[in-house]
N, C-alpha and C positions, 0 to 999 in steps of 0.2 A: 759623453763620458762623465762630466761632472754630476749630472742627474743620477746616473747609475751609482756613483760613489756615495751620493747623499742617500740614495735608497738603501745601500749597504749599511750606512750609519744607522738609519732608522730600524732596519731589520735587526741589527746587532743590539741596539738598546732595548727594543721591544721584547727580545728574548729574556732579558733580565728584569725589566721594569713593567712589562705589560703593554697593551695597545693604547692606553690612555696616558698621555705624557704632558708634562709642563716644561717650561724653560728650566725650572729648578731641577727637574729630573736629569736633564742634560748636564747641568753643572755638577750635581752630586755624582752622577755616574762617571762621566769622562774626566772630571777634575779630582774627585776625592776617592771614589771606589777604585777606578782604574789608574788614577794619577798620571794620565797621559798628556793632558793639556791644561793650561791655566783657565780659571773660571770665565774670563772675558772671551777666550777663544771658544769655550763651550757655548756661550751665549750667541756668539757669531754663527756657530755651526747650527744651532737651533733656528736662528733667524733665517739662515740660508735655506733650511728645509721648509720653513713656512713660506718664504718668498718664492720658492720653486714649486709651490702648491703641492708638496708631498705630505704636508700635515695640514689638516683642516680643523678649525676651532669648533668644538662641541661643548657648549657651556664654558667652564673654566679650564678645560683640558683640550688637548689636541690629539687627533687620531690620524693614522696614516690614510692616504687617499688611494693607495695602491695595494695590490695583493702581496702579502708578506711571505709568500712561499719561495722567494728568491734565495739564492745561495750567496755566501760570503766566503772569501778565502780563509783557510785555517790560520794564516799569519796576519789576519786583519788587525790593524791598529790605527788609531787616529793620532795624527801628529800635527804639530804647529804648521809645518809646511803644507800639509794636506788641507788644513783649514784655510790657510792663506790662499791657496790655489782655488778652493771651492767658493770662497767668499770675496772674490775680487770685487771691490766696491763699484757698483754701478751708480750713476748719478741719482741722487735722491728723487728728483722730480720724475725721472723715468720710472723708478720703482713705484712711486705714488700713482702715476698715470696707469701703469700696468694693473695696480690694484683696483683703481676706479673702473677700468674697462672690464675686469673680471667680475666685479660685483654689480655693475649696472647694465652690462651688455652694450654700452655705448662703444662706438669706434674710437680709436686713438685720435683721429682727426676731430671728432666731436668733443672729446675731452680737452684736447689742446685748445680748441676754439673757446670753450667755456673758461678755461684757466686764463687765457689771454683777455677775455672780457673782464674777468675779475681783476686782473692786473691793470688793465686800462682804467677801470673805475677807481682803483686805489693806487695812484701813480707811484707811491713811495714804498711799495712792497716788492720783494724779489719773487722770482719764479717759484722757489720752494714754498714760500709762505702762501702765495696764490694757489698753489697745488693743494696745500692743506685746507685752505678755505673752501676750495672746490669740493674736497672730500666732505667737509661738514655740510655744505649746501646740499649735496647729493645723498647724504646719510650713509657715507662709507666710513668705517672706522679706520683711521690711520694714526691713532694715538701713539702707536709704537714708533712713529717717525718724529714726534715732537722734540725729543731730546736731541736727536741728530741735527734737525733743522736749527734748533736753538744754538747748538755748539758752532754751527757754521756762521750764525749771525753775530755771536759774541767774538769780538776781536781781541 
């Protein structure tokens, strides 16, 4: 169900903004044009679409990874509650591991083993930081998680 709702969000915005999107398109459209949700919620919604692999990066834009011929209800509207339910925050390390497996073809077990190796070599780093280091070593872009990991580190 959540993926279907995210698809509806993408179908809805592409009808106004076209198939090539940016995070800023989500903010402008849902926060300012429609005035439905605050900008930070629009960013969370965009990130949820990317994390669900419904948007794929092509250059500096993102394009849908599915057929846009679906339908959306006539009374479709994005609300704060909807964004909260669709973006229930998963553990950062889990999301990073998912991204590594997607882009490298490695199994989750292999990725976790690699992260644990990195963590054991540098004893004073946490799992999130070790996961980001693993991304860097494997050539996977996880720069969108830097701020989130940093916020967790700063007390």
